[in-house]
C-alpha positions as CSV (number, residue, x, y, z in Angstrom):
1,M,108.2,56.8,124.8
2,S,111.1,56.4,122.3
3,L,114.4,58.2,122.7
4,P,115.2,61.2,120.5
5,A,117.9,60.4,117.9
6,L,120.4,62.6,119.8
7,L,120.2,60.1,122.6
8,G,120.4,57.0,120.5
9,G,116.8,56.7,119.3
10,V,115.8,55.9,115.7
11,P,116.0,59.1,113.4
12,V,112.8,60.0,111.8
13,A,114.5,62.2,109.1
14,D,117.8,62.5,107.4
15,A,119.6,64.9,105.1
16,G,117.5,63.8,102.2
17,T,114.2,64.4,103.9
18,Y,114.0,68.1,103.3
19,P,114.2,69.9,100.0
20,S,117.2,72.0,99.0
21,W,117.2,75.7,99.8
22,P,116.4,78.2,98.4
23,Q,113.7,76.9,96.1
24,W,113.8,78.4,92.6
25,S,112.6,77.7,89.0
26,E,113.4,78.6,85.4
27,R,111.3,81.8,85.9
28,E,113.7,83.1,88.6
29,R,116.6,82.3,86.3
30,E,115.0,84.3,83.4
31,E,114.2,87.3,85.6
32,L,117.7,87.4,87.1
33,L,119.3,87.2,83.6
34,A,116.9,89.9,82.3
35,T,118.0,92.2,85.1
36,L,121.7,91.4,84.5
37,D,121.4,92.0,80.8
38,S,119.5,95.3,81.3
39,G,122.5,96.9,83.1
40,A,120.0,98.6,85.4
41,W,121.1,97.2,88.8
42,W,119.8,100.0,91.0
43,T,116.6,101.8,91.4
44,G,117.9,105.0,89.7
45,D,118.1,103.1,86.4
46,G,115.8,100.2,86.8
47,E,112.1,99.7,87.3
48,R,111.7,96.2,88.7
49,A,111.9,97.3,92.4
50,F,109.3,100.0,92.0
51,R,107.1,97.7,89.9
52,F,107.3,95.1,92.7
53,A,106.5,97.7,95.3
54,R,103.5,99.0,93.4
55,D,102.1,95.5,92.7
56,F,102.6,94.3,96.3
57,A,101.0,97.4,97.7
58,Q,98.0,96.9,95.4
59,Y,97.8,93.3,96.4
60,Q,97.7,94.4,100.1
61,G,95.1,97.1,99.4
62,A,97.6,100.0,100.1
63,A,97.6,103.2,98.2
64,A,101.4,103.2,97.5
65,G,104.5,101.2,98.0
66,Y,108.2,102.2,98.2
67,P,111.2,99.9,97.9
68,F,114.1,100.1,100.4
69,T,117.5,98.4,100.6
70,N,116.6,96.1,103.5
71,G,114.4,95.5,106.4
72,T,116.3,97.7,108.9
73,Q,116.1,100.8,106.7
74,T,112.4,100.2,106.1
75,L,111.7,100.0,109.8
76,E,113.6,103.3,110.3
77,A,111.4,104.9,107.5
78,A,108.3,103.6,109.2
79,L,109.3,105.1,112.5
80,V,110.1,108.5,110.8
81,A,106.7,108.4,109.0
82,C,105.1,108.0,112.4
83,G,107.0,111.0,113.7
84,V,109.0,109.0,116.2
85,G,112.2,110.8,117.2
86,E,114.4,112.0,120.1
87,G,112.8,111.6,123.5
88,D,110.3,109.1,122.4
89,E,109.9,105.5,123.4
90,V,108.9,102.5,121.2
91,I,107.8,99.2,122.7
92,V,109.4,96.1,121.0
93,P,109.2,92.4,121.8
94,G,112.1,90.6,123.5
95,M,112.2,87.9,120.8
96,T,112.9,89.5,117.4
97,F,115.8,90.4,115.1
98,V,118.0,93.1,116.4
99,A,116.7,95.6,113.8
100,S,113.4,95.9,115.7
101,A,115.3,97.7,118.4
102,S,118.3,99.2,116.5
103,A,116.0,101.0,114.1
104,V,114.4,102.7,117.1
105,L,117.9,103.8,118.2
106,A,118.7,105.0,114.7
107,V,115.9,107.6,114.9
108,N,117.2,108.7,118.3
109,A,114.3,107.1,120.2
110,T,114.5,104.5,123.0
111,P,113.4,100.9,122.6
112,V,111.5,99.5,125.6
113,I,111.7,95.7,125.5
114,V,108.8,93.6,126.8
115,D,108.1,89.9,127.1
116,V,106.5,87.7,124.5
117,D,103.5,85.3,124.7
118,P,105.0,81.8,125.4
119,E,102.3,80.3,123.1
120,T,103.0,82.3,120.0
121,L,106.5,83.9,120.7
122,C,104.9,87.2,119.6
123,I,104.7,90.4,121.7
124,D,102.5,90.0,124.8
125,P,99.7,92.7,124.6
126,A,99.4,92.8,128.4
127,A,103.2,93.3,128.8
128,A,103.1,96.0,126.1
129,E,100.3,97.8,127.8
130,A,102.1,97.7,131.2
131,A,105.1,99.3,129.6
132,I,103.3,102.3,128.1
133,G,104.5,105.6,129.6
134,E,104.3,109.3,128.9
135,R,106.9,109.1,126.2
136,T,105.6,106.0,124.4
137,R,104.8,106.7,120.7
138,A,104.5,103.3,119.0
139,I,104.5,99.6,119.4
140,I,106.4,97.3,117.0
141,A,104.5,94.0,116.7
142,V,106.7,91.2,115.2
143,H,104.9,88.3,113.7
144,V,107.2,85.2,114.2
145,A,107.7,82.1,112.2
146,G,104.1,81.9,110.9
147,A,102.5,83.0,114.2
148,V,100.6,86.2,114.1
149,C,100.5,88.8,116.9
150,D,97.2,89.3,118.7
151,L,96.0,92.3,116.6
152,D,92.6,92.0,118.2
153,L,94.1,93.3,121.4
154,L,96.9,95.4,120.0
155,V,94.9,97.5,117.6
156,P,92.3,98.7,120.2
157,L,95.1,99.2,122.7
158,C,96.9,101.5,120.3
159,E,93.7,103.3,119.4
160,R,92.8,103.8,123.1
161,R,96.3,105.1,124.0
162,G,96.9,107.1,120.8
163,L,99.9,105.0,119.7
164,H,101.1,104.0,116.3
165,L,101.2,100.2,115.6
166,I,104.0,99.0,113.3
167,E,103.8,95.4,112.2
168,R,107.0,93.6,111.3
169,G,106.2,90.3,109.7
170,G,109.6,89.1,108.7
171,D,108.7,85.4,109.1
172,D,105.0,85.1,108.2
173,I,104.2,86.5,104.8
174,E,104.4,83.9,102.1
175,V,106.5,86.0,99.8
176,G,109.3,86.2,102.3
177,G,108.3,88.3,105.3
178,A,107.3,91.8,106.1
179,V,107.4,94.9,108.3
180,M,103.9,96.4,108.4
181,L,103.0,100.0,108.9
182,L,99.4,101.3,108.3
183,P,97.5,104.3,109.5
184,L,96.0,103.7,112.9
185,G,92.8,101.7,112.8
186,R,93.5,100.1,109.4
187,H,95.4,97.0,110.6
188,D,94.1,93.8,109.2
189,L,95.9,90.9,107.5
190,A,94.5,91.9,104.1
191,Q,95.9,95.4,104.2
192,Q,99.4,94.9,105.5
193,C,102.2,97.0,104.2
194,A,105.4,95.2,104.0
195,N,109.1,95.4,104.4
196,L,110.3,92.1,102.8
197,I,113.4,90.4,104.1
198,A,114.7,86.9,103.9
199,G,116.8,84.8,106.2
200,G,116.9,81.6,108.2
201,L,113.3,81.6,109.4
202,H,111.8,83.1,106.3
203,Q,109.7,81.0,104.0
204,I,111.4,81.6,100.6
205,G,114.9,82.8,99.8
206,I,114.5,86.2,98.1
207,G,117.7,88.0,99.1
208,H,117.3,91.3,101.0
209,L,114.9,94.1,100.1
210,G,112.6,96.5,101.8
211,L,109.1,97.6,100.9
212,L,107.0,100.2,102.8
213,A,103.4,100.7,101.7
214,G,100.4,102.4,103.2
215,G,97.9,105.1,102.7
């Protein structure tokens, strides 16, 4: 077996192997300039954020979509929509962005951190079930870097235990990532609602925004 480049082996890639980041085209330039020229840089004056929220919700089969500033605030809104608050517990995976837990704290609830599946790095359904207690109200399932949580186990688990399932797909949806919240029993990959964020693991650079859809 050959040595890795770090230990003196022959590199298989160099700085020119990978494309520049973020990727964009003339269409993105035109849309940015159109927004700049409009003078409508926030949702109180503009319509682009709401139009995107509407179109993305329709694409996902949701009844409505609402734009937010970023992923953290959208997670908070999802928790509030589920009625999560003081005295409640929310199960979150140990490998995720800090907002998955801090959003729970922001609504005065307690995050309960559980282990992830070593094969997918997504929340381990067995660990989640073991952590359910009398105060548990929801599970936040985070889809990681293209790997999808085991919804075939998580959905019936939440139905059986009367819990809300909030899906955060910050690294998996091809338009930049998502936090998913849908009414119990309607979780499938064609009907995800999304809170779109962009960052180091996300697949396209779209800045930061939030989108909550459902119904």
